[in-house]
CHARMM-style PDB file with segment names, atoms N, HN, CA, C and O in Angstrom:
ATOM      1  N   UNK     1      99.453 114.875 109.983  1.00  0.00      PROA
ATOM      2  CA  UNK     1      99.159 115.030 108.574  1.00  0.00      PROA
ATOM      3  C   UNK     1      99.285 116.511 108.218  1.00  0.00      PROA
ATOM      4  O   UNK     1      98.750 117.378 108.910  1.00  0.00      PROA
ATOM      5  N   UNK     2      99.998 116.784 107.132  1.00  0.00      PROA
ATOM      6  HN  UNK     2     100.433 116.081 106.570  1.00  0.00      PROA
ATOM      7  CA  UNK     2     100.165 118.177 106.741  1.00  0.00      PROA
ATOM      8  C   UNK     2      99.066 118.606 105.756  1.00  0.00      PROA
ATOM      9  O   UNK     2      98.222 117.802 105.359  1.00  0.00      PROA
ATOM     10  N   UNK     3      99.097 119.864 105.380  1.00  0.00      PROA
ATOM     11  HN  UNK     3      99.782 120.517 105.702  1.00  0.00      PROA
ATOM     12  CA  UNK     3      98.065 120.436 104.523  1.00  0.00      PROA
ATOM     13  C   UNK     3      97.982 119.733 103.166  1.00  0.00      PROA
ATOM     14  O   UNK     3      96.884 119.477 102.670  1.00  0.00      PROA
ATOM     15  N   UNK     4      99.107 119.425 102.578  1.00  0.00      PROA
ATOM     16  HN  UNK     4      99.998 119.633 102.981  1.00  0.00      PROA
ATOM     17  CA  UNK     4      99.113 118.766 101.273  1.00  0.00      PROA
ATOM     18  C   UNK     4      98.540 117.349 101.373  1.00  0.00      PROA
ATOM     19  O   UNK     4      97.753 116.943 100.518  1.00  0.00      PROA
ATOM     20  N   UNK     5      98.921 116.606 102.390  1.00  0.00      PROA
ATOM     21  HN  UNK     5      99.560 116.936 103.085  1.00  0.00      PROA
ATOM     22  CA  UNK     5      98.382 115.258 102.575  1.00  0.00      PROA
ATOM     23  C   UNK     5      96.874 115.320 102.752  1.00  0.00      PROA
ATOM     24  O   UNK     5      96.144 114.532 102.152  1.00  0.00      PROA
ATOM     25  N   UNK     6      96.410 116.243 103.565  1.00  0.00      PROA
ATOM     26  HN  UNK     6      97.004 116.883 104.053  1.00  0.00      PROA
ATOM     27  CA  UNK     6      94.967 116.390 103.791  1.00  0.00      PROA
ATOM     28  C   UNK     6      94.247 116.752 102.502  1.00  0.00      PROA
ATOM     29  O   UNK     6      93.159 116.239 102.239  1.00  0.00      PROA
ATOM     30  N   UNK     7      94.829 117.620 101.701  1.00  0.00      PROA
ATOM     31  HN  UNK     7      95.712 118.037 101.915  1.00  0.00      PROA
ATOM     32  CA  UNK     7      94.208 118.013 100.436  1.00  0.00      PROA
ATOM     33  C   UNK     7      94.138 116.833  99.469  1.00  0.00      PROA
ATOM     34  O   UNK     7      93.140 116.667  98.767  1.00  0.00      PROA
ATOM     35  N   UNK     8      95.180 116.020  99.429  1.00  0.00      PROA
ATOM     36  HN  UNK     8      95.990 116.155  99.999  1.00  0.00      PROA
ATOM     37  CA  UNK     8      95.176 114.828  98.568  1.00  0.00      PROA
ATOM     38  C   UNK     8      94.029 113.910  98.960  1.00  0.00      PROA
ATOM     39  O   UNK     8      93.238 113.499  98.110  1.00  0.00      PROA
ATOM     40  N   UNK     9      93.938 113.590 100.232  1.00  0.00      PROA
ATOM     41  HN  UNK     9      94.581 113.923 100.923  1.00  0.00      PROA
ATOM     42  CA  UNK     9      92.904 112.661 100.695  1.00  0.00      PROA
ATOM     43  C   UNK     9      91.506 113.243 100.515  1.00  0.00      PROA
ATOM     44  O   UNK     9      90.570 112.508 100.201  1.00  0.00      PROA
ATOM     45  N   UNK    10      91.351 114.545 100.707  1.00  0.00      PROA
ATOM     46  HN  UNK    10      92.111 115.143 100.962  1.00  0.00      PROA
ATOM     47  CA  UNK    10      90.055 115.190 100.514  1.00  0.00      PROA
ATOM     48  C   UNK    10      89.638 115.135  99.054  1.00  0.00      PROA
ATOM     49  O   UNK    10      88.502 114.773  98.746  1.00  0.00      PROA
ATOM     50  N   UNK    11      90.549 115.491  98.151  1.00  0.00      PROA
ATOM     51  HN  UNK    11      91.471 115.785  98.401  1.00  0.00      PROA
ATOM     52  CA  UNK    11      90.220 115.443  96.728  1.00  0.00      PROA
ATOM     53  C   UNK    11      89.860 114.030  96.291  1.00  0.00      PROA
ATOM     54  O   UNK    11      88.908 113.844  95.533  1.00  0.00      PROA
ATOM     55  N   UNK    12      90.598 113.041  96.751  1.00  0.00      PROA
ATOM     56  HN  UNK    12      91.372 113.192  97.367  1.00  0.00      PROA
ATOM     57  CA  UNK    12      90.276 111.657  96.396  1.00  0.00      PROA
ATOM     58  C   UNK    12      88.912 111.248  96.943  1.00  0.00      PROA
ATOM     59  O   UNK    12      88.162 110.541  96.269  1.00  0.00      PROA
ATOM     60  N   UNK    13      88.588 111.678  98.136  1.00  0.00      PROA
ATOM     61  HN  UNK    13      89.196 112.253  98.684  1.00  0.00      PROA
ATOM     62  CA  UNK    13      87.293 111.337  98.741  1.00  0.00      PROA
ATOM     63  C   UNK    13      86.132 111.974  97.979  1.00  0.00      PROA
ATOM     64  O   UNK    13      85.015 111.456  97.994  1.00  0.00      PROA
ATOM     65  N   UNK    14      86.398 113.086  97.321  1.00  0.00      PROA
ATOM     66  HN  UNK    14      87.306 113.506  97.309  1.00  0.00      PROA
ATOM     67  CA  UNK    14      85.362 113.782  96.559  1.00  0.00      PROA
ATOM     68  C   UNK    14      85.109 113.134  95.185  1.00  0.00      PROA
ATOM     69  O   UNK    14      84.127 113.460  94.518  1.00  0.00      PROA
ATOM     70  N   UNK    15      85.975 112.240  94.778  1.00  0.00      PROA
ATOM     71  HN  UNK    15      86.773 111.976  95.320  1.00  0.00      PROA
ATOM     72  CA  UNK    15      85.871 111.598  93.460  1.00  0.00      PROA
ATOM     73  C   UNK    15      85.272 110.200  93.603  1.00  0.00      PROA
ATOM     74  O   UNK    15      85.172 109.654  94.702  1.00  0.00      PROA
ATOM     75  N   UNK    16      84.884 109.649  92.480  1.00  0.00      PROA
ATOM     76  HN  UNK    16      84.965 110.092  91.587  1.00  0.00      PROA
ATOM     77  CA  UNK    16      84.382 108.276  92.466  1.00  0.00      PROA
ATOM     78  C   UNK    16      85.506 107.316  92.846  1.00  0.00      PROA
ATOM     79  O   UNK    16      86.684 107.627  92.671  1.00  0.00      PROA
ATOM     80  N   UNK    17      85.135 106.160  93.363  1.00  0.00      PROA
ATOM     81  HN  UNK    17      84.178 105.908  93.505  1.00  0.00      PROA
ATOM     82  CA  UNK    17      86.116 105.131  93.690  1.00  0.00      PROA
ATOM     83  C   UNK    17      86.880 104.764  92.427  1.00  0.00      PROA
ATOM     84  O   UNK    17      86.290 104.534  91.372  1.00  0.00      PROA
ATOM     85  N   UNK    18      88.180 104.715  92.549  1.00  0.00      PROA
ATOM     86  HN  UNK    18      88.659 104.902  93.406  1.00  0.00      PROA
ATOM     87  CA  UNK    18      89.031 104.381  91.417  1.00  0.00      PROA
ATOM     88  C   UNK    18      89.435 105.578  90.574  1.00  0.00      PROA
ATOM     89  O   UNK    18      90.289 105.456  89.696  1.00  0.00      PROA
ATOM     90  N   UNK    19      88.832 106.738  90.829  1.00  0.00      PROA
ATOM     91  HN  UNK    19      88.138 106.838  91.542  1.00  0.00      PROA
ATOM     92  CA  UNK    19      89.198 107.944  90.086  1.00  0.00      PROA
ATOM     93  C   UNK    19      90.566 108.429  90.554  1.00  0.00      PROA
ATOM     94  O   UNK    19      91.031 108.071  91.636  1.00  0.00      PROA
ATOM     95  N   UNK    20      91.187 109.233  89.735  1.00  0.00      PROA
ATOM     96  HN  UNK    20      90.809 109.524  88.856  1.00  0.00      PROA
ATOM     97  CA  UNK    20      92.518 109.750  90.052  1.00  0.00      PROA
ATOM     98  C   UNK    20      92.496 111.265  90.154  1.00  0.00      PROA
ATOM     99  O   UNK    20      91.538 111.927  89.753  1.00  0.00      PROA
ATOM    100  N   UNK    21      93.579 111.789  90.703  1.00  0.00      PROA
ATOM    101  HN  UNK    21      94.356 111.252  91.028  1.00  0.00      PROA
ATOM    102  CA  UNK    21      93.787 113.235  90.741  1.00  0.00      PROA
ATOM    103  C   UNK    21      95.192 113.522  90.238  1.00  0.00      PROA
ATOM    104  O   UNK    21      96.054 112.644  90.215  1.00  0.00      PROA
ATOM    105  N   UNK    22      95.401 114.744  89.846  1.00  0.00      PROA
ATOM    106  HN  UNK    22      94.701 115.458  89.865  1.00  0.00      PROA
ATOM    107  CA  UNK    22      96.708 115.216  89.410  1.00  0.00      PROA
ATOM    108  C   UNK    22      97.330 116.025  90.551  1.00  0.00      PROA
ATOM    109  O   UNK    22      96.621 116.768  91.231  1.00  0.00      PROA
ATOM    110  N   UNK    23      98.625 115.896  90.770  1.00  0.00      PROA
ATOM    111  HN  UNK    23      99.201 115.293  90.218  1.00  0.00      PROA
ATOM    112  CA  UNK    23      99.253 116.696  91.819  1.00  0.00      PROA
ATOM    113  C   UNK    23      98.986 118.205  91.681  1.00  0.00      PROA
ATOM    114  O   UNK    23      98.902 118.917  92.682  1.00  0.00      PROA
ATOM    115  N   UNK    24      98.858 118.677  90.455  1.00  0.00      PROA
ATOM    116  HN  UNK    24      98.927 118.098  89.642  1.00  0.00      PROA
ATOM    117  CA  UNK    24      98.582 120.108  90.290  1.00  0.00      PROA
ATOM    118  C   UNK    24      97.196 120.474  90.815  1.00  0.00      PROA
ATOM    119  O   UNK    24      96.987 121.607  91.250  1.00  0.00      PROA
ATOM    120  N   UNK    25      96.236 119.529  90.784  1.00  0.00      PROA
ATOM    121  HN  UNK    25      96.406 118.609  90.432  1.00  0.00      PROA
ATOM    122  CA  UNK    25      94.920 119.776  91.383  1.00  0.00      PROA
ATOM    123  C   UNK    25      95.054 120.030  92.877  1.00  0.00      PROA
ATOM    124  O   UNK    25      94.384 120.899  93.436  1.00  0.00      PROA
ATOM    125  N   UNK    26      95.922 119.266  93.510  1.00  0.00      PROA
ATOM    126  HN  UNK    26      96.467 118.561  93.057  1.00  0.00      PROA
ATOM    127  CA  UNK    26      96.157 119.418  94.944  1.00  0.00      PROA
ATOM    128  C   UNK    26      96.789 120.776  95.231  1.00  0.00      PROA
ATOM    129  O   UNK    26      96.349 121.498  96.125  1.00  0.00      PROA
ATOM    130  N   UNK    27      97.815 121.114  94.472  1.00  0.00      PROA
ATOM    131  HN  UNK    27      98.172 120.528  93.745  1.00  0.00      PROA
ATOM    132  CA  UNK    27      98.499 122.395  94.677  1.00  0.00      PROA
ATOM    133  C   UNK    27      97.542 123.564  94.468  1.00  0.00      PROA
ATOM    134  O   UNK    27      97.599 124.555  95.196  1.00  0.00      PROA
ATOM    135  N   UNK    28      96.670 123.451  93.482  1.00  0.00      PROA
ATOM    136  HN  UNK    28      96.623 122.646  92.891  1.00  0.00      PROA
ATOM    137  CA  UNK    28      95.685 124.521  93.243  1.00  0.00      PROA
ATOM    138  C   UNK    28      94.687 124.622  94.391  1.00  0.00      PROA
ATOM    139  O   UNK    28      94.228 125.716  94.720  1.00  0.00      PROA
ATOM    140  N   UNK    29      94.353 123.500  94.995  1.00  0.00      PROA
ATOM    141  HN  UNK    29      94.726 122.611  94.727  1.00  0.00      PROA
ATOM    142  CA  UNK    29      93.440 123.508  96.142  1.00  0.00      PROA
ATOM    143  C   UNK    29      94.089 124.226  97.325  1.00  0.00      PROA
ATOM    144  O   UNK    29      93.427 124.981  98.038  1.00  0.00      PROA
ATOM    145  N   UNK    30      95.377 123.991  97.529  1.00  0.00      PROA
ATOM    146  HN  UNK    30      95.915 123.379  96.950  1.00  0.00      PROA
ATOM    147  CA  UNK    30      96.091 124.602  98.653  1.00  0.00      PROA
ATOM    148  C   UNK    30      96.312 126.090  98.433  1.00  0.00      PROA
ATOM    149  O   UNK    30      96.098 126.892  99.341  1.00  0.00      PROA
ATOM    150  N   UNK    31      96.740 126.464  97.229  1.00  0.00      PROA
ATOM    151  HN  UNK    31      96.913 125.812  96.491  1.00  0.00      PROA
ATOM    152  CA  UNK    31      97.111 127.853  96.946  1.00  0.00      PROA
ATOM    153  C   UNK    31      96.811 128.178  95.483  1.00  0.00      PROA
ATOM    154  O   UNK    31      97.690 128.061  94.629  1.00  0.00      PROA
ATOM    155  N   UNK    32      95.578 128.583  95.192  1.00  0.00      PROA
ATOM    156  HN  UNK    32      94.864 128.678  95.886  1.00  0.00      PROA
ATOM    157  CA  UNK    32      95.183 128.817  93.803  1.00  0.00      PROA
ATOM    158  C   UNK    32      96.053 129.834  93.048  1.00  0.00      PROA
ATOM    159  O   UNK    32      96.231 129.723  91.835  1.00  0.00      PROA
ATOM    160  N   UNK    33      96.580 130.801  93.755  1.00  0.00      PROA
ATOM    161  HN  UNK    33      96.435 130.892  94.740  1.00  0.00      PROA
ATOM    162  CA  UNK    33      97.357 131.853  93.094  1.00  0.00      PROA
ATOM    163  C   UNK    33      98.821 131.490  92.866  1.00  0.00      PROA
ATOM    164  O   UNK    33      99.419 131.913  91.877  1.00  0.00      PROA
ATOM    165  N   UNK    34      99.394 130.715  93.767  1.00  0.00      PROA
ATOM    166  HN  UNK    34      98.909 130.371  94.571  1.00  0.00      PROA
ATOM    167  CA  UNK    34     100.814 130.369  93.675  1.00  0.00      PROA
ATOM    168  C   UNK    34     101.010 128.858  93.734  1.00  0.00      PROA
ATOM    169  O   UNK    34     101.918 128.350  94.392  1.00  0.00      PROA
ATOM    170  N   UNK    35     100.128 128.157  93.022  1.00  0.00      PROA
ATOM    171  HN  UNK    35      99.391 128.569  92.487  1.00  0.00      PROA
ATOM    172  CA  UNK    35     100.121 126.700  93.115  1.00  0.00      PROA
ATOM    173  C   UNK    35     101.421 126.070  92.650  1.00  0.00      PROA
ATOM    174  O   UNK    35     101.824 125.031  93.173  1.00  0.00      PROA
ATOM    175  N   UNK    36     102.082 126.679  91.681  1.00  0.00      PROA
ATOM    176  HN  UNK    36     101.754 127.524  91.257  1.00  0.00      PROA
ATOM    177  CA  UNK    36     103.337 126.091  91.186  1.00  0.00      PROA
ATOM    178  C   UNK    36     104.400 126.053  92.286  1.00  0.00      PROA
ATOM    179  O   UNK    36     105.236 125.150  92.315  1.00  0.00      PROA
ATOM    180  N   UNK    37     104.363 127.025  93.179  1.00  0.00      PROA
ATOM    181  HN  UNK    37     103.684 127.758  93.155  1.00  0.00      PROA
ATOM    182  CA  UNK    37     105.315 127.072  94.288  1.00  0.00      PROA
ATOM    183  C   UNK    37     105.081 125.948  95.296  1.00  0.00      PROA
ATOM    184  O   UNK    37     105.950 125.669  96.123  1.00  0.00      PROA
ATOM    185  N   UNK    38     103.922 125.304  95.237  1.00  0.00      PROA
ATOM    186  HN  UNK    38     103.216 125.530  94.565  1.00  0.00      PROA
ATOM    187  CA  UNK    38     103.573 124.265  96.210  1.00  0.00      PROA
ATOM    188  C   UNK    38     103.794 122.849  95.687  1.00  0.00      PROA
ATOM    189  O   UNK    38     103.556 121.880  96.408  1.00  0.00      PROA
ATOM    190  N   UNK    39     104.247 122.721  94.443  1.00  0.00      PROA
ATOM    191  HN  UNK    39     104.440 123.508  93.857  1.00  0.00      PROA
ATOM    192  CA  UNK    39     104.374 121.391  93.840  1.00  0.00      PROA
ATOM    193  C   UNK    39     105.373 120.487  94.567  1.00  0.00      PROA
ATOM    194  O   UNK    39     105.123 119.289  94.702  1.00  0.00      PROA
ATOM    195  N   UNK    40     106.481 121.023  95.030  1.00  0.00      PROA
ATOM    196  HN  UNK    40     106.685 121.996  94.920  1.00  0.00      PROA
ATOM    197  CA  UNK    40     107.450 120.199  95.770  1.00  0.00      PROA
ATOM    198  C   UNK    40     106.808 119.637  97.028  1.00  0.00      PROA
ATOM    199  O   UNK    40     106.993 118.465  97.356  1.00  0.00      PROA
ATOM    200  N   UNK    41     106.062 120.464  97.724  1.00  0.00      PROA
ATOM    201  HN  UNK    41     105.912 121.416  97.458  1.00  0.00      PROA
ATOM    202  CA  UNK    41     105.351 120.030  98.935  1.00  0.00      PROA
ATOM    203  C   UNK    41     104.334 118.930  98.601  1.00  0.00      PROA
ATOM    204  O   UNK    41     104.208 117.947  99.332  1.00  0.00      PROA
ATOM    205  N   UNK    42     103.624 119.104  97.509  1.00  0.00      PROA
ATOM    206  HN  UNK    42     103.726 119.902  96.915  1.00  0.00      PROA
ATOM    207  CA  UNK    42     102.624 118.117  97.101  1.00  0.00      PROA
ATOM    208  C   UNK    42     103.298 116.795  96.731  1.00  0.00      PROA
ATOM    209  O   UNK    42     102.835 115.728  97.134  1.00  0.00      PROA
ATOM    210  N   UNK    43     104.381 116.863  95.974  1.00  0.00      PROA
ATOM    211  HN  UNK    43     104.757 117.730  95.647  1.00  0.00      PROA
ATOM    212  CA  UNK    43     105.082 115.626  95.612  1.00  0.00      PROA
ATOM    213  C   UNK    43     105.615 114.900  96.845  1.00  0.00      PROA
ATOM    214  O   UNK    43     105.582 113.670  96.895  1.00  0.00      PROA
ATOM    215  N   UNK    44     106.097 115.629  97.824  1.00  0.00      PROA
ATOM    216  HN  UNK    44     106.124 116.628  97.784  1.00  0.00      PROA
ATOM    217  CA  UNK    44     106.549 115.006  99.075  1.00  0.00      PROA
ATOM    218  C   UNK    44     105.385 114.335  99.799  1.00  0.00      PROA
ATOM    219  O   UNK    44     105.533 113.244 100.348  1.00  0.00      PROA
ATOM    220  N   UNK    45     104.238 114.988  99.796  1.00  0.00      PROA
ATOM    221  HN  UNK    45     104.117 115.874  99.350  1.00  0.00      PROA
ATOM    222  CA  UNK    45     103.060 114.413 100.443  1.00  0.00      PROA
ATOM    223  C   UNK    45     102.615 113.139  99.724  1.00  0.00      PROA
ATOM    224  O   UNK    45     102.226 112.163 100.365  1.00  0.00      PROA
ATOM    225  N   UNK    46     102.674 113.154  98.397  1.00  0.00      PROA
ATOM    226  HN  UNK    46     102.990 113.947  97.876  1.00  0.00      PROA
ATOM    227  CA  UNK    46     102.352 111.950  97.619  1.00  0.00      PROA
ATOM    228  C   UNK    46     103.275 110.807  98.030  1.00  0.00      PROA
ATOM    229  O   UNK    46     102.822 109.691  98.284  1.00  0.00      PROA
ATOM    230  N   UNK    47     104.571 111.095  98.092  1.00  0.00      PROA
ATOM    231  HN  UNK    47     104.939 112.002  97.885  1.00  0.00      PROA
ATOM    232  CA  UNK    47     105.535 110.063  98.470  1.00  0.00      PROA
ATOM    233  C   UNK    47     105.249 109.507  99.861  1.00  0.00      PROA
ATOM    234  O   UNK    47     105.319 108.296 100.070  1.00  0.00      PROA
ATOM    235  N   UNK    48     104.929 110.373 100.802  1.00  0.00      PROA
ATOM    236  HN  UNK    48     104.872 111.356 100.632  1.00  0.00      PROA
ATOM    237  CA  UNK    48     104.648 109.936 102.177  1.00  0.00      PROA
ATOM    238  C   UNK    48     103.380 109.089 102.247  1.00  0.00      PROA
ATOM    239  O   UNK    48     103.370 108.040 102.891  1.00  0.00      PROA
ATOM    240  N   UNK    49     102.319 109.535 101.591  1.00  0.00      PROA
ATOM    241  HN  UNK    49     102.328 110.387 101.068  1.00  0.00      PROA
ATOM    242  CA  UNK    49     101.073 108.769 101.612  1.00  0.00      PROA
ATOM    243  C   UNK    49     101.230 107.434 100.904  1.00  0.00      PROA
ATOM    244  O   UNK    49     100.650 106.434 101.327  1.00  0.00      PROA
ATOM    245  N   UNK    50     101.997 107.409  99.846  1.00  0.00      PROA
ATOM    246  HN  UNK    50     102.468 108.221  99.502  1.00  0.00      PROA
ATOM    247  CA  UNK    50     102.238 106.156  99.136  1.00  0.00      PROA
ATOM    248  C   UNK    50     103.062 105.204 100.002  1.00  0.00      PROA
ATOM    249  O   UNK    50     102.767 104.011 100.064  1.00  0.00      PROA
ATOM    250  N   UNK    51     104.080 105.717 100.661  1.00  0.00      PROA
ATOM    251  HN  UNK    51     104.320 106.687 100.610  1.00  0.00      PROA
ATOM    252  CA  UNK    51     104.917 104.883 101.533  1.00  0.00      PROA
ATOM    253  C   UNK    51     104.101 104.285 102.673  1.00  0.00      PROA
ATOM    254  O   UNK    51     104.384 103.173 103.119  1.00  0.00      PROA
ATOM    255  N   UNK    52     103.092 105.010 103.148  1.00  0.00      PROA
ATOM    256  HN  UNK    52     102.863 105.914 102.786  1.00  0.00      PROA
ATOM    257  CA  UNK    52     102.226 104.523 104.221  1.00  0.00      PROA
ATOM    258  C   UNK    52     101.041 103.708 103.674  1.00  0.00      PROA
ATOM    259  O   UNK    52     100.150 103.306 104.422  1.00  0.00      PROA
ATOM    260  N   UNK    53     101.054 103.477 102.366  1.00  0.00      PROA
ATOM    261  HN  UNK    53     101.778 103.804 101.759  1.00  0.00      PROA
ATOM    262  CA  UNK    53     100.016 102.699 101.689  1.00  0.00      PROA
ATOM    263  C   UNK    53      98.626 103.297 101.850  1.00  0.00      PROA
ATOM    264  O   UNK    53      97.635 102.570 101.929  1.00  0.00      PROA
ATOM    265  N   UNK    54      98.556 104.621 101.897  1.00  0.00      PROA
ATOM    266  HN  UNK    54      99.361 105.211 101.833  1.00  0.00      PROA
ATOM    267  CA  UNK    54      97.268 105.319 101.967  1.00  0.00      PROA
ATOM    268  C   UNK    54      96.731 105.602 100.571  1.00  0.00      PROA
ATOM    269  O   UNK    54      95.523 105.754 100.389  1.00  0.00      PROA
ATOM    270  N   UNK    55      97.630 105.673  99.572  1.00  0.00      PROA
ATOM    271  HN  UNK    55      98.611 105.549  99.720  1.00  0.00      PROA
ATOM    272  CA  UNK    55      97.242 105.916  98.192  1.00  0.00      PROA
ATOM    273  C   UNK    55      98.042 104.992  97.276  1.00  0.00      PROA
ATOM    274  O   UNK    55      99.077 104.451  97.663  1.00  0.00      PROA
ATOM    275  N   UNK    56      97.544 104.827  96.068  1.00  0.00      PROA
ATOM    276  HN  UNK    56      96.703 105.267  95.754  1.00  0.00      PROA
ATOM    277  CA  UNK    56      98.303 104.124  95.041  1.00  0.00      PROA
ATOM    278  C   UNK    56      98.628 105.127  93.944  1.00  0.00      PROA
ATOM    279  O   UNK    56      97.979 106.165  93.820  1.00  0.00      PROA
ATOM    280  N   UNK    57      99.628 104.806  93.162  1.00  0.00      PROA
ATOM    281  HN  UNK    57     100.156 103.963  93.262  1.00  0.00      PROA
ATOM    282  CA  UNK    57     100.065 105.690  92.088  1.00  0.00      PROA
ATOM    283  C   UNK    57      99.818 105.028  90.742  1.00  0.00      PROA
ATOM    284  O   UNK    57      99.933 103.811  90.601  1.00  0.00      PROA
ATOM    285  N   UNK    58      99.477 105.847  89.757  1.00  0.00      PROA
ATOM    286  HN  UNK    58      99.384 106.836  89.871  1.00  0.00      PROA
ATOM    287  CA  UNK    58      99.324 105.340  88.399  1.00  0.00      PROA
ATOM    288  C   UNK    58      99.715 106.431  87.412  1.00  0.00      PROA
ATOM    289  O   UNK    58      99.713 107.621  87.728  1.00  0.00      PROA
ATOM    290  N   UNK    59     100.045 105.986  86.217  1.00  0.00      PROA
ATOM    291  HN  UNK    59     100.046 105.020  85.960  1.00  0.00      PROA
ATOM    292  CA  UNK    59     100.366 106.901  85.119  1.00  0.00      PROA
ATOM    293  C   UNK    59      99.743 106.315  83.874  1.00  0.00      PROA
ATOM    294  O   UNK    59     100.071 105.204  83.457  1.00  0.00      PROA
ATOM    295  N   UNK    60      98.834 107.081  83.283  1.00  0.00      PROA
ATOM    296  HN  UNK    60      98.567 107.984  83.622  1.00  0.00      PROA
ATOM    297  CA  UNK    60      98.120 106.645  82.085  1.00  0.00      PROA
ATOM    298  C   UNK    60      97.480 105.271  82.284  1.00  0.00      PROA
ATOM    299  O   UNK    60      97.508 104.415  81.399  1.00  0.00      PROA
ATOM    300  N   UNK    61      96.909 105.090  83.462  1.00  0.00      PROA
ATOM    301  HN  UNK    61      96.886 105.785  84.180  1.00  0.00      PROA
ATOM    302  CA  UNK    61      96.177 103.868  83.762  1.00  0.00      PROA
ATOM    303  C   UNK    61      97.022 102.694  84.234  1.00  0.00      PROA
ATOM    304  O   UNK    61      96.478 101.647  84.583  1.00  0.00      PROA
ATOM    305  N   UNK    62      98.340 102.849  84.251  1.00  0.00      PROA
ATOM    306  HN  UNK    62      98.782 103.699  83.967  1.00  0.00      PROA
ATOM    307  CA  UNK    62      99.222 101.769  84.670  1.00  0.00      PROA
ATOM    308  C   UNK    62      99.711 102.011  86.102  1.00  0.00      PROA
ATOM    309  O   UNK    62     100.127 103.119  86.439  1.00  0.00      PROA
ATOM    310  N   UNK    63      99.658 100.983  86.933  1.00  0.00      PROA
ATOM    311  HN  UNK    63      99.320 100.082  86.659  1.00  0.00      PROA
ATOM    312  CA  UNK    63     100.120 101.104  88.312  1.00  0.00      PROA
ATOM    313  C   UNK    63     101.619 101.403  88.356  1.00  0.00      PROA
ATOM    314  O   UNK    63     102.387 100.908  87.531  1.00  0.00      PROA
ATOM    315  N   UNK    64     102.016 102.208  89.318  1.00  0.00      PROA
ATOM    316  HN  UNK    64     101.392 102.610  89.988  1.00  0.00      PROA
ATOM    317  CA  UNK    64     103.422 102.547  89.511  1.00  0.00      PROA
ATOM    318  C   UNK    64     103.829 102.135  90.912  1.00  0.00      PROA
ATOM    319  O   UNK    64     103.007 102.149  91.827  1.00  0.00      PROA
ATOM    320  N   UNK    65     105.095 101.769  91.089  1.00  0.00      PROA
ATOM    321  HN  UNK    65     105.763 101.758  90.346  1.00  0.00      PROA
ATOM    322  CA  UNK    65     105.591 101.413  92.404  1.00  0.00      PROA
ATOM    323  C   UNK    65     106.178 102.616  93.133  1.00  0.00      PROA
ATOM    324  O   UNK    65     106.272 102.620  94.360  1.00  0.00      PROA
ATOM    325  N   UNK    66     106.575 103.646  92.369  1.00  0.00      PROA
ATOM    326  HN  UNK    66     106.498 103.643  91.372  1.00  0.00      PROA
ATOM    327  CA  UNK    66     107.051 104.885  92.988  1.00  0.00      PROA
ATOM    328  C   UNK    66     106.841 106.025  92.015  1.00  0.00      PROA
ATOM    329  O   UNK    66     106.700 105.822  90.809  1.00  0.00      PROA
ATOM    330  N   UNK    67     106.822 107.226  92.562  1.00  0.00      PROA
ATOM    331  HN  UNK    67     106.937 107.390  93.542  1.00  0.00      PROA
ATOM    332  CA  UNK    67     106.650 108.429  91.752  1.00  0.00      PROA
ATOM    333  C   UNK    67     107.930 108.671  90.969  1.00  0.00      PROA
ATOM    334  O   UNK    67     109.023 108.594  91.530  1.00  0.00      PROA
ATOM    335  N   UNK    68     107.810 108.959  89.701  1.00  0.00      PROA
ATOM    336  HN  UNK    68     106.922 109.022  89.245  1.00  0.00      PROA
ATOM    337  CA  UNK    68     108.991 109.274  88.908  1.00  0.00      PROA
ATOM    338  C   UNK    68     109.310 110.747  89.073  1.00  0.00      PROA
ATOM    339  O   UNK    68     108.414 111.566  89.275  1.00  0.00      PROA
ATOM    340  N   UNK    69     110.569 111.075  88.986  1.00  0.00      PROA
ATOM    341  HN  UNK    69     111.297 110.409  88.822  1.00  0.00      PROA
ATOM    342  CA  UNK    69     110.969 112.487  89.099  1.00  0.00      PROA
ATOM    343  C   UNK    69     111.390 112.780  90.437  1.00  0.00      PROA
ATOM    344  OT1 UNK    69     111.764 113.915  90.732  1.00  0.00      PROA
TER     345      UNK     69
END
């Protein structure tokens, strides 16, 4: 598990069941000063965790089958 994957799972564990996080929250957790530079890494981690069925994806409350973009 890489740093971004660990940060995703940690942030989710800190929230209520069913709560969501934004990828930018993860990037800010990893690198508060240069978080924008970490977004590609975070999106890759999201894709990997979703493929392994560790997380689900949603947009505006609607379930998604894959990350757009």
